[in-house]
ZAZAKOL-664684 format. One record per residue: x, y, z of N, C-alpha, C in turn; residue in three letters. Coordinates in steps of 0.1 Angstrom, whole numbers, padded with zeros to 4 digits, always signed. Layout:
XYZXYZXYZala
...
! end
This chain:
+1374+0451-0939+1382+0440-0944+1390+0444-0956met
+1383+0452-0965+1391+0456-0977+1403+0465-0973arg
+1401+0473-0962+1412+0482-0958+1423+0473-0952arg
+1420+0463-0945+1430+0454-0939+1438+0447-0950ile
+1430+0442-0960+1437+0435-0971+1446+0444-0979leu
+1442+0457-0981+1451+0467-0988+1463+0470-0980arg
+1461+0472-0967+1472+0477-0958+1482+0465-0955gly
+1477+0453-0956+1486+0442-0952+1488+0433-0965tyr
+1488+0438-0977+1489+0430-0989+1502+0422-0989ala
+1513+0429-0985+1526+0421-0986+1527+0411-0974phe
+1521+0415-0963+1521+0405-0952+1513+0393-0956thr
+1501+0395-0962+1493+0383-0966+1501+0375-0977ile
+1508+0381-0986+1515+0374-0996+1526+0366-0990ala
+1533+0371-0980+1544+0364-0973+1538+0352-0966gly
+1527+0354-0959+1521+0342-0952+1516+0332-0962ile
+1510+0336-0973+1505+0327-0983+1517+0318-0989ala
+1528+0324-0991+1539+0316-0997+1544+0306-0986ile
+1545+0310-0974+1549+0300-0963+1539+0289-0962gly
+1526+0292-0961+1516+0282-0959+1516+0273-0972val
+1517+0278-0983+1517+0270-0996+1528+0260-0995ala
+1540+0263-0991+1551+0254-0990+1548+0242-0980gly
+1542+0246-0969+1539+0236-0959+1528+0227-0964ile
+1518+0232-0970+1506+0224-0975+1511+0215-0986val
+1520+0220-0995+1525+0211-1006+1532+0199-1001ala
+1542+0202-0992+1549+0191-0986+1540+0181-0978leu
+1531+0187-0971+1521+0179-0964+1513+0170-0973gly
+1509+0175-0985+1501+0167-0994+1510+0156-1000ala
+1523+0158-1002+1531+0147-1006+1533+0137-0996met
+1534+0141-0983+1535+0131-0972+1522+0124-0971ala
+1511+0130-0973+1498+0124-0972+1496+0113-0983glu
+1502+0116-0994+1502+0106-1005+1510+0093-1001arg
+1521+0095-0995+1529+0083-0990+1521+0076-0979ile
+1514+0083-0970+1506+0077-0960+1495+0069-0966val
+1488+0075-0975+1477+0067-0982+1482+0055-0989arg
+1494+0056-0995+1500+0045-1002+1502+0033-0993phe
+1508+0036-0981+1511+0026-0971+1498+0020-0966ile
+1488+0029-0962+1476+0024-0957+1468+0016-0967glu
+1468+0020-0980+1462+0012-0990+1468-0001-0992gly
+1482-0001-0992+1489-0014-0994+1486-0023-0982gly
+1486-0018-0970+1483-0026-0958+1469-0032-0959asp
+1460-0024-0963+1446-0029-0964+1445-0040-0974arg
+1452-0039-0985+1451-0049-0995+1458-0062-0991phe
+1471-0061-0986+1479-0073-0983+1474-0080-0971val
+1468-0072-0961+1464-0078-0949+1450-0084-0950leu
+1444-0083-0962+1430-0089-0963+1431-0103-0969gly
+1442-0108-0973+1443-0121-0978+1457-0127-0976gln
+1458-0140-0978+1471-0147-0978+1474-0150-0993ile
+1485-0145-0997+1489-0148-1011+1499-0160-1012ser
+1495-0170-1020+1503-0182-1021+1507-0184-1036val
+1520-0188-1037+1525-0191-1051+1533-0204-1050ala
+1536-0210-1062+1545-0222-1062+1559-0218-1059gly
+1567-0227-1054+1581-0224-1051+1589-0223-1064arg
+1599-0215-1063+1608-0213-1075+1605-0200-1082gly
+1610-0198-1094+1608-0186-1101+1600-0189-1114met
+1589-0181-1116+1581-0184-1127+1578-0171-1134gly
+1567-0171-1142+1564-0159-1150+1555-0149-1141met
+1552-0154-1129+1543-0146-1121+1550-0133-1116gly
+1541-0124-1112+1546-0111-1107+1541-0108-1093ala
+1548-0099-1087+1544-0094-1074+1542-0104-1063gly
+1531-0105-1057+1529-0114-1046+1528-0129-1050phe
+1527-0131-1063+1527-0145-1068+1539-0148-1077thr
+1550-0142-1074+1562-0144-1083+1568-0157-1079ala
+1563-0168-1084+1568-0181-1081+1565-0191-1092gly
+1567-0203-1089+1565-0214-1099+1550-0217-1101gly
+1548-0227-1109+1534-0231-1113+1527-0236-1100leu
+1514-0232-1099+1506-0237-1088+1494-0245-1094leu
+1495-0258-1094+1486-0267-1101+1473-0268-1093arg
+1463-0273-1100+1449-0274-1094+1449-0283-1082ser
+1457-0294-1083+1457-0303-1071+1463-0297-1059glu
+1473-0288-1061+1479-0281-1050+1469-0271-1044thr
+1461-0264-1053+1451-0255-1048+1440-0263-1039ile
+1437-0275-1044+1427-0283-1036+1433-0286-1022ala
+1446-0289-1021+1452-0292-1008+1452-0279-1000arg
+1454-0268-1006+1454-0255-0998+1440-0253-0992ile
+1430-0256-1000+1416-0254-0995+1413-0263-0983ala
+1420-0274-0982+1417-0284-0972+1425-0281-0959ala
+1434-0272-0959+1442-0268-0947+1432-0262-0936val
+1433-0267-0924+1425-0261-0913+1427-0246-0912pro
+1416-0239-0911+1416-0224-0910+1414-0217-0923gly
+1415-0224-0934+1413-0218-0947+1398-0217-0950val
+1393-0205-0954+1379-0204-0957+1376-0202-0972ala
+1386-0200-0980+1383-0198-0994+1396-0196-1002gly
+1396-0201-1014+1408-0200-1023+1403-0196-1037val
+1410-0186-1042+1407-0181-1056+1420-0182-1064gln
+1420-0192-1074+1431-0193-1083+1433-0180-1091pro
+1446-0176-1093+1449-0164-1100+1461-0166-1109gln
+1461-0157-1120+1473-0156-1128+1477-0142-1128val
+1489-0139-1123+1493-0125-1122+1506-0124-1130met
+1505-0116-1141+1516-0115-1150+1520-0100-1152leu
+1533-0097-1153+1537-0084-1156+1533-0080-1170pro
+1527-0068-1171+1523-0063-1184+1535-0063-1194leu
+1546-0058-1188+1559-0058-1196+1569-0066-1188asn
+1572-0078-1193+1581-0087-1185+1595-0082-1182pro
+1599-0072-1190+1613-0067-1188+1614-0058-1176ser
+1602-0054-1170+1602-0045-1158+1596-0053-1146thr
+1596-0066-1147+1590-0074-1136+1597-0071-1123ser
+1590-0069-1112+1595-0067-1099+1588-0076-1089gln
+1594-0077-1077+1588-0086-1067+1575-0079-1062phe
+1575-0067-1059+1563-0060-1054+1555-0055-1066met
+1542-0054-1065+1533-0049-1076+1528-0035-1073thr
+1532-0029-1063+1526-0016-1059+1529-0005-1069leu
+1540-0006-1076+1543+0004-1086+1545-0002-1100thr
+1539-0014-1102+1541-0021-1114+1528-0024-1121gln
+1528-0023-1134+1516-0026-1142+1515-0041-1144glu
+1503-0047-1140+1501-0061-1139+1488-0065-1145val
+1489-0077-1152+1477-0083-1157+1473-0094-1146val
+1461-0092-1141+1456-0102-1131+1444-0109-1136leu
+1446-0122-1138+1435-0131-1142+1429-0137-1129gly
+1416-0136-1128+1409-0141-1116+1398-0151-1120val
+1397-0161-1112+1386-0171-1114+1373-0166-1109asp
+1364-0162-1118+1352-0155-1114+1342-0164-1108leu
+1344-0177-1109+1335-0187-1102+1338-0188-1087thr
+1350-0183-1083+1354-0184-1069+1353-0170-1062ala
+1345-0169-1051+1344-0156-1045+1358-0150-1041pro
+1360-0137-1042+1372-0131-1038+1374-0132-1023thr
+1385-0138-1018+1386-0141-1003+1392-0129-0996pro
+1395-0118-1002+1401-0107-0995+1391-0100-0986asn
+1394-0100-0973+1384-0095-0963+1380-0080-0965arg
+1390-0073-0970+1387-0058-0972+1381-0055-0985his
+1383-0064-0995+1378-0061-1008+1371-0073-1014tyr
+1358-0076-1010+1351-0087-1015+1349-0085-1030arg
+1348-0073-1034+1349-0070-1049+1355-0056-1050glu
+1365-0055-1058+1372-0042-1060+1362-0031-1064leu
+1363-0020-1058+1353-0009-1060+1355-0003-1074pro
+1344-0002-1082+1344+0003-1095+1339+0017-1096val
+1346+0026-1102+1342+0040-1103+1333+0042-1115ala
+1337+0036-1126+1329+0037-1139+1327+0023-1145glu
+1315+0021-1151+1312+0008-1157+1309-0002-1146gly
+1314-0014-1149+1310-0026-1140+1323-0034-1138arg
+1321-0044-1128+1332-0054-1126+1329-0066-1135tyr
+1339-0075-1136+1337-0087-1144+1327-0096-1139leu
+1320-0104-1148+1310-0113-1144+1314-0127-1149arg
+1309-0138-1142+1312-0151-1147+1307-0152-1161pro
+1315-0158-1170+1312-0160-1184+1318-0150-1193gly
+1323-0139-1187+1330-0128-1195+1342-0134-1202asp
+1345-0130-1214+1357-0133-1221+1361-0121-1229arg
+1374-0119-1230+1380-0107-1237+1374-0094-1232arg
+1372-0094-1219+1368-0081-1212+1378-0078-1201arg
+1379-0065-1198+1389-0061-1187+1384-0050-1179ala
+1388-0050-1166+1386-0039-1157+1399-0034-1154val
+1401-0021-1155+1415-0015-1153+1415-0006-1141val
+1427-0005-1135+1429+0004-1123+1429+0018-1127gly
+1427+0027-1117+1426+0041-1120+1438+0047-1126ala
+1450+0044-1121+1462+0049-1126+1465+0044-1140ala
+1462+0031-1143+1464+0025-1156+1455+0032-1166phe
+1442+0034-1162+1433+0041-1171+1437+0055-1174ala
+1442+0062-1164+1446+0076-1166+1458+0077-1175ala
+1467+0068-1174+1479+0069-1182+1476+0065-1197ser
+1465+0058-1199+1462+0054-1213+1449+0060-1218arg
+1443+0069-1210+1430+0076-1213+1419+0065-1217arg
+1418+0055-1208+1408+0045-1211+1395+0048-1203leu
+1384+0044-1209+1371+0045-1202+1363+0033-1207ala
+1352+0030-1199+1344+0018-1203+1339+0020-1218pro
+1340+0009-1225+1337+0009-1239+1349+0009-1248gly
+1361+0014-1243+1373+0014-1251+1379+0000-1253asp
+1388-0001-1262+1395-0013-1265+1409-0013-1261thr
+1414-0023-1254+1427-0024-1249+1434-0037-1256leu
+1445-0035-1262+1452-0046-1268+1462-0053-1258met
+1460-0066-1256+1469-0074-1248+1473-0086-1255leu
+1486-0087-1257+1492-0098-1265+1486-0100-1278glu
+1483-0088-1285+1478-0089-1298+1463-0091-1299gly
+1456-0093-1288+1442-0095-1288+1434-0083-1282glu
+1423-0080-1288+1415-0068-1283+1406-0072-1271pro
+1407-0064-1261+1398-0065-1249+1389-0053-1247tyr
+1377-0056-1244+1368-0044-1242+1369-0040-1227glu
+1372-0028-1225+1372-0022-1211+1358-0020-1206val
+1354-0028-1196+1340-0027-1191+1339-0019-1178val
+1351-0016-1172+1351-0009-1159+1364-0003-1156gly
+1363+0008-1148+1375+0014-1143+1374+0015-1127val
+1384+0010-1120+1383+0009-1106+1385+0023-1099leu
+1379+0024-1087+1382+0036-1079+1397+0037-1076glu
+1402+0049-1074+1416+0050-1070+1418+0045-1056arg
+1426+0035-1054+1428+0029-1041+1441+0032-1035met
+1450+0040-1042+1463+0044-1036+1472+0032-1034gln
+1470+0021-1041+1478+0009-1039+1479+0001-1052thr
+1483-0012-1051+1486-0020-1062+1475-0021-1073ala
+1462-0023-1069+1452-0024-1080+1450-0012-1089pro
+1456+0000-1085+1455+0011-1093+1462+0009-1107asp
+1471-0001-1107+1479-0004-1120+1475-0018-1125arg
+1464-0023-1120+1460-0037-1125+1452-0036-1138phe
+1453-0046-1146+1444-0049-1157+1438-0063-1153val
+1425-0063-1149+1419-0075-1144+1411-0081-1155ile
+1414-0094-1158+1407-0101-1169+1403-0115-1163val
+1393-0122-1170+1390-0136-1167+1402-0145-1167pro
+1403-0154-1158+1415-0162-1157+1418-0170-1170ile
+1408-0174-1177+1410-0182-1190+1418-0173-1199ala
+1415-0160-1200+1422-0151-1209+1436-0149-1204asp
+1438-0148-1191+1451-0146-1185+1460-0158-1188ala
+1454-0170-1187+1462-0182-1190+1467-0182-1205arg
+1458-0177-1214+1462-0177-1228+1474-0166-1230glu
+1473-0155-1222+1483-0145-1223+1496-0151-1217gln
+1495-0159-1207+1507-0165-1201+1514-0174-1211trp
+1507-0182-1217+1512-0191-1227+1519-0183-1239val
+1512-0172-1242+1518-0164-1253+1531-0157-1249ala
+1532-0154-1236+1544-0147-1231+1556-0156-1229lys
+1553-0169-1224+1563-0178-1219+1566-0189-1229asp
+1577-0188-1236+1581-0197-1247+1584-0211-1240ser
+1589-0211-1228+1592-0224-1222+1580-0232-1219met
+1569-0224-1214+1557-0231-1211+1550-0236-1224leu
+1551-0229-1234+1546-0233-1247+1552-0246-1251arg
+1565-0247-1250+1573-0259-1254+1569-0271-1245thr
+1567-0268-1232+1563-0279-1223+1549-0284-1226leu
+1540-0275-1229+1526-0280-1232+1526-0287-1246leu
+1534-0282-1255+1534-0289-1268+1540-0303-1268ala
+1550-0305-1259+1557-0317-1258+1549-0328-1252ser
+1540-0324-1243+1531-0334-1236+1539-0342-1226gly
+1551-0337-1222+1559-0344-1212+1553-0344-1199ala
+1546-0333-1195+1539-0332-1182+1524-0331-1185val
+1516-0341-1180+1502-0340-1182+1496-0327-1175pro
+1490-0319-1182+1485-0306-1176+1472-0302-1183met
+1463-0296-1175+1451-0290-1180+1451-0275-1178thr
+1442-0268-1184+1441-0254-1182+1440-0250-1167ala
+1433-0258-1159+1432-0255-1145+1445-0255-1138ala
+1455-0261-1143+1468-0262-1137+1477-0249-1139asp
+1472-0241-1148+1480-0229-1152+1476-0217-1142leu
+1482-0217-1131+1480-0207-1121+1494-0202-1115asn
+1495-0189-1114+1508-0184-1108+1506-0183-1093thr
+1494-0183-1088+1492-0182-1074+1477-0183-1070gly
+1474-0180-1058+1461-0180-1053+1459-0170-1041ala
+1448-0164-1041+1444-0156-1029+1436-0165-1019ala
+1440-0165-1007+1435-0174-0997+1429-0166-0986val
+1416-0169-0982+1410-0163-0970+1411-0173-0958gly
+1408-0167-0947+1409-0175-0934+1395-0175-0927trp
+1393-0185-0919+1380-0186-0912+1379-0175-0901ala
+1367-0172-0897+1365-0162-0887+1371-0166-0874glu
+1379-0157-0869+1386-0159-0856+1399-0165-0857gly
+1403-0170-0869+1416-0176-0871+1427-0165-0873ala
+1439-0169-0869+1451-0159-0871+1456-0161-0885asp
+1456-0151-0893+1460-0152-0907+1475-0156-0908pro
+1483-0151-0899+1497-0155-0900+1499-0170-0897asp
+1491-0175-0887+1492-0189-0883+1487-0198-0895ala
+1476-0193-0901+1471-0201-0912+1481-0201-0924val
+1488-0190-0926+1498-0190-0937+1509-0199-0934ala
+1514-0199-0922+1525-0209-0918+1520-0223-0919arg
+1507-0225-0916+1502-0239-0917+1501-0244-0931arg
+1498-0235-0940+1498-0238-0955+1512-0241-0959ile
+1522-0233-0954+1536-0235-0958+1540-0249-0953gln
+1536-0253-0941+1541-0266-0935+1533-0278-0941ala
+1520-0276-0944+1512-0288-0948+1512-0291-0963asp
+1514-0280-0971+1513-0282-0985+1527-0281-0992val
+1533-0292-0997+1546-0291-1002+1546-0283-1016pro
+1558-0276-1018+1560-0270-1031+1553-0256-1032gly
+1549-0250-1020+1543-0237-1021+1551-0227-1012val
+1549-0214-1015+1554-0204-1006+1542-0195-1003gln
+1539-0193-0990+1528-0185-0986+1533-0173-0979ala
+1529-0161-0984+1533-0148-0978+1526-0146-0965gln
+1534-0144-0955+1528-0141-0941+1523-0126-0942ile
+1510-0124-0940+1504-0110-0942+1512-0100-0934pro
+1515-0102-0921+1522-0092-0913+1536-0089-0918ser
+1543-0100-0923+1556-0098-0928+1556-0090-0941glu
+1546-0093-0950+1544-0085-0962+1541-0071-0959leu
+1534-0068-0949+1531-0054-0945+1543-0047-0940ser
+1552-0054-0933+1564-0048-0928+1574-0045-0940arg
+1573-0054-0950+1581-0052-0962+1577-0040-0970met
+1564-0038-0970+1559-0026-0977+1563-0014-0970leu
+1562-0014-0957+1566-0002-0949+1581+0001-0950arg
+1589-0009-0950+1603-0007-0951+1607-0002-0965ser
+1600-0007-0975+1603-0002-0989+1600+0012-0991ser
+1592+0018-0983+1588+0032-0984+1594+0041-0973thr
+1602+0034-0964+1607+0041-0952+1615+0053-0955ala
+1624+0052-0965+1633+0062-0969+1625+0075-0974phe
+1616+0073-0982+1608+0084-0988+1600+0090-0977phe
+1594+0082-0968+1586+0087-0956+1595+0096-0947ser
+1607+0091-0944+1616+0098-0936+1620+0111-0942ala
+1623+0111-0955+1627+0123-0963+1616+0133-0962leu
+1604+0129-0966+1593+0138-0966+1590+0144-0952leu
+1592+0135-0942+1589+0139-0928+1599+0150-0924ala
+1612+0148-0928+1622+0158-0925+1620+0171-0932gly
+1616+0170-0945+1613+0182-0952+1601+0189-0946leu
+1591+0181-0942+1579+0187-0936+1582+0195-0923gly
+1590+0189-0915+1594+0195-0902+1602+0208-0905val
+1611+0207-0915+1619+0219-0919+1609+0230-0924leu
+1600+0226-0933+1591+0236-0938+1582+0242-0927ala
+1578+0233-0918+1569+0237-0907+1577+0248-0898phe
+1589+0245-0895+1597+0255-0887+1600+0268-0895val
+1604+0267-0907+1607+0279-0915+1595+0287-0918ile
+1584+0280-0922+1572+0286-0925+1566+0292-0913gly
+1567+0285-0902+1561+0291-0889+1568+0303-0884gly
+1582+0303-0885+1590+0314-0881+1587+0326-0890leu
+1586+0323-0903+1583+0334-0913+1570+0340-0910ser
+1560+0332-0908+1546+0337-0905+1546+0345-0892leu
+1552+0340-0882+1552+0347-0869+1560+0360-0870ala
+1571+0360-0877+1579+0372-0879+1572+0382-0887asn
+1565+0378-0898+1557+0387-0906+1546+0394-0899thr
+1539+0386-0891+1528+0392-0883+1533+0402-0872val
+1544+0397-0865+1549+0406-0855+1555+0419-0861ala
+1562+0418-0872+1567+0430-0878+1556+0439-0882ala
+1545+0434-0887+1533+0442-0891+1528+0450-0879ala
+1528+0443-0868+1523+0450-0856+1532+0461-0851val
+1545+0458-0851+1555+0468-0847+1556+0480-0856phe
+1552+0478-0868+1552+0489-0878+1541+0500-0874glu
+1532+0495-0866+1521+0504-0863+1522+0510-0849arg
+1534+0510-0843+1536+0514-0830+1532+0528-0828val
+1534+0537-0838+1531+0551-0837+1515+0553-0836arg
+1508+0545-0844+1493+0545-0843+1488+0541-0829asp
+1495+0531-0824+1490+0527-0810+1493+0538-0800phe
+1505+0544-0801+1508+0555-0792+1498+0566-0793gly
+1494+0570-0805+1484+0581-0806+1471+0577-0800val
+1467+0564-0803+1454+0560-0798+1454+0559-0783lys
+1465+0555-0777+1466+0554-0762+1466+0568-0756arg
+1472+0578-0763+1472+0592-0759+1458+0597-0759ala
+1450+0593-0768+1436+0597-0769+1426+0590-0760leu
+1432+0580-0752+1423+0573-0742+1420+0559-0745gly
+1426+0553-0755+1423+0539-0758+1430+0530-0747ala
+1422+0520-0743+1428+0511-0733+1436+0500-0739thr
+1444+0493-0731+1452+0482-0736+1443+0471-0742asp
+1431+0469-0735+1422+0458-0740+1416+0462-0754leu
+1413+0475-0756+1408+0479-0768+1418+0477-0780gln
+1431+0481-0776+1442+0479-0786+1444+0465-0789leu
+1444+0456-0779+1446+0442-0781+1435+0436-0789gly
+1422+0440-0787+1412+0434-0795+1413+0438-0810arg
+1417+0451-0812+1419+0456-0826+1430+0448-0833glu
+1442+0447-0826+1453+0441-0832+1450+0426-0835val
+1444+0419-0825+1441+0405-0826+1431+0403-0838leu
+1421+0411-0839+1411+0410-0850+1418+0411-0863gly
+1427+0422-0865+1434+0423-0877+1443+0412-0880glu
+1450+0407-0870+1460+0396-0871+1452+0383-0876ala
+1441+0381-0870+1433+0369-0874+1428+0370-0889leu
+1424+0382-0892+1419+0384-0906+1431+0382-0916ala
+1442+0388-0912+1454+0387-0921+1459+0373-0922val
+1461+0366-0911+1466+0352-0911+1456+0342-0918thr
+1443+0345-0916+1433+0336-0922+1433+0339-0937leu
+1434+0351-0941+1435+0354-0956+1447+0348-0962ser
+1459+0350-0955+1471+0344-0960+1471+0329-0960gly
+1465+0323-0950+1464+0308-0949+1456+0303-0961gly
+1444+0309-0963+1435+0304-0973+1442+0306-0987leu
+1448+0318-0989+1455+0320-1002+1466+0310-1004ala
+1474+0307-0993+1484+0297-0995+1479+0283-0998gly
+1468+0279-0992+1462+0267-0995+1457+0266-1009ile
+1451+0278-1014+1447+0278-1028+1458+0277-1037gly
+1470+0284-1034+1481+0282-1043+1486+0268-1044ile
+1487+0262-1032+1493+0248-1031+1483+0238-1039ala
+1470+0240-1037+1461+0231-1043+1461+0232-1058val
+1461+0245-1063+1462+0247-1077+1475+0242-1083leu
+1486+0244-1076+1499+0239-1081+1499+0224-1081leu
+1493+0218-1070+1493+0203-1070+1484+0197-1080gly
+1473+0203-1083+1464+0198-1093+1470+0199-1107trp
+1478+0210-1109+1484+0212-1122+1495+0201-1124ala
+1503+0199-1114+1514+0189-1115+1508+0175-1116ile
+1497+0172-1108+1491+0159-1109+1484+0157-1123asp
+1479+0168-1128+1473+0167-1142+1483+0163-1152gly
+1495+0169-1151+1506+0166-1160+1511+0151-1157trp
+1513+0148-1144+1518+0134-1141+1508+0123-1144ala
+1495+0127-1146+1484+0117-1148+1487+0110-1162ala
+1494+0116-1170+1497+0109-1183+1505+0096-1182arg
+1512+0095-1170+1519+0083-1167+1513+0075-1156thr
+1501+0080-1152+1494+0073-1141+1498+0076-1127gly
+1506+0087-1126+1511+0091-1113+1502+0100-1106gln
+1503+0100-1092+1496+0110-1084+1506+0114-1073gln
+1510+0126-1072+1520+0130-1062+1514+0137-1050leu
+1502+0142-1051+1497+0150-1039+1483+0145-1036phe
+1480+0145-1023+1467+0142-1017+1463+0153-1007val
+1454+0161-1011+1450+0172-1002+1438+0168-0994phe
+1441+0162-0983+1430+0156-0975+1424+0167-0966ser
+1411+0166-0962+1405+0176-0953+1413+0178-0940pro
+1419+0168-0935+1426+0170-0922+1439+0179-0925arg
+1445+0177-0936+1457+0185-0940+1453+0200-0941leu
+1442+0202-0949+1438+0216-0951+1433+0223-0939leu
+1425+0216-0931+1420+0221-0918+1432+0224-0909ala
+1442+0215-0909+1454+0217-0900+1462+0229-0905gly
+1463+0232-0918+1470+0243-0923+1463+0256-0919ala
+1450+0257-0920+1442+0269-0916+1444+0271-0901val
+1443+0261-0892+1444+0262-0878+1458+0266-0874ala
+1468+0261-0881+1482+0264-0879+1485+0279-0881phe
+1480+0284-0893+1483+0298-0896+1476+0307-0887ser
+1463+0304-0884+1455+0313-0875+1461+0314-0861val
+1464+0302-0855+1469+0301-0841+1482+0308-0840leu
+1491+0305-0850+1505+0310-0849+1504+0325-0851leu
+1496+0330-0861+1494+0344-0863+1489+0351-0851gly
+1479+0345-0844+1473+0351-0832+1484+0352-0821ala
+1492+0341-0819+1502+0341-0809+1513+0352-0812ala
+1517+0353-0824+1527+0364-0828+1521+0378-0826ala
+1508+0380-0829+1502+0393-0827+1501+0396-0812ala
+1497+0386-0804+1496+0388-0790+1509+0391-0784gly
+1520+0385-0788+1534+0388-0783+1538+0402-0786tyr
+1536+0406-0799+1540+0419-0804+1531+0430-0797ala
+1518+0428-0795+1510+0437-0788+1514+0439-0774thr
+1517+0428-0767+1522+0429-0753+1535+0437-0752ala
+1543+0437-0762+1555+0445-0762+1552+0460-0764arg
+1543+0462-0773+1539+0476-0777+1532+0483-0765val
+1523+0476-0758+1515+0483-0748+1524+0487-0736val
+1535+0481-0734+1544+0484-0723+1550+0498-0725arg
+1550+0503-0737+1556+0516-0740+1546+0527-0736leu
+1551+0538-0731+1542+0550-0729+1538+0556-0742ser
+1526+0563-0742+1522+0569-0755+1533+0578-0761pro
+1540+0586-0753+1550+0594-0759+1562+0586-0765ala
+1566+0576-0758+1577+0567-0763+1573+0560-0776glu
+1560+0555-0776+1555+0548-0788+1555+0558-0800ala
+1550+0571-0798+1550+0580-0809+1564+0584-0813ile
+1574+0585-0804+1587+0588-0807+1594+0577-0815arg
+1592+0565-0811+1598+0553-0818+1591+0552-0832arg
+1578+0554-0833+1571+0553-0846+1576+0564-0856gly
+1579+0576-0850+1584+0586-0859+1598+0584-0864ala
! end
């Protein structure tokens, strides 16, 4: 093996560079895939409802005020199995967007109402714990948010001038909650009033009778077992005046369309890298075999059979392509980790090196290398020993 590695050092280096490029682009594509899958899992697990109009809300609840009496009417709609009032606010109102998948958001949840999301009955916590009923001035933060601010359980986070104790950090979910700051709904309502001068004026004037329970930007709604979530969402829209209910399937399509350009771009680059890297790998292995045509001629003159030569070449080709493939994967992973480590300061993650990607890269390099070696060997063994020695000389 050491002899092979020394003799094929440049061949292995060429294969490693080609495989590294393929793996790096594949890891970026895998990140997009995980982003879409995570978003699908999150939005398809609940029906998001907000008041009509434009309010301080963000993301899926970017609408007007959703009062407590309206939430009660939503709960009474046939097919609804649970309603959790929420307050969703942009951490920085100047960067508010309709989607929350790349936006930092303060999410206030009513801890007395079970989370109706079918896929996340409780968001998974990697460190610390989740919020409990009765908590005040405590927060659970998403993985990307925590990474960008170097937060851990026990740290203090300032929100609207008030200190919050970070009690938990969520697992990385590759979707919206990675950038959430989750707080008790009473705290989120206070933040809302602090952010919204118009709401403060309205409350101070007493022109509209309102209690704290009326301060909701939206609600997460669950559906009964066997019910069609899209049909339930449309029923809420029809039966409860003054609300806008997001149709889960439409929201999923919106998510996919918003990332379609990047997905297509990465897919095109991936195919290009696959073709270029594959041709480079095959050409490198074939050239390495052709360079040894004189050795093969001498061995055949000494009595070596075609089968013996084929086994020798195939064994060396597999060793070379496997070494080059593993080296390329190592280069790509180290480079990806280094870039992600730098990007983590802003909460970003650009690469996902999944087991299926790494296994596919190894299989690709070995199979293609073996095919190239087999083709080159078949060409070489057609030559007579004398012709092979002459060409090699």
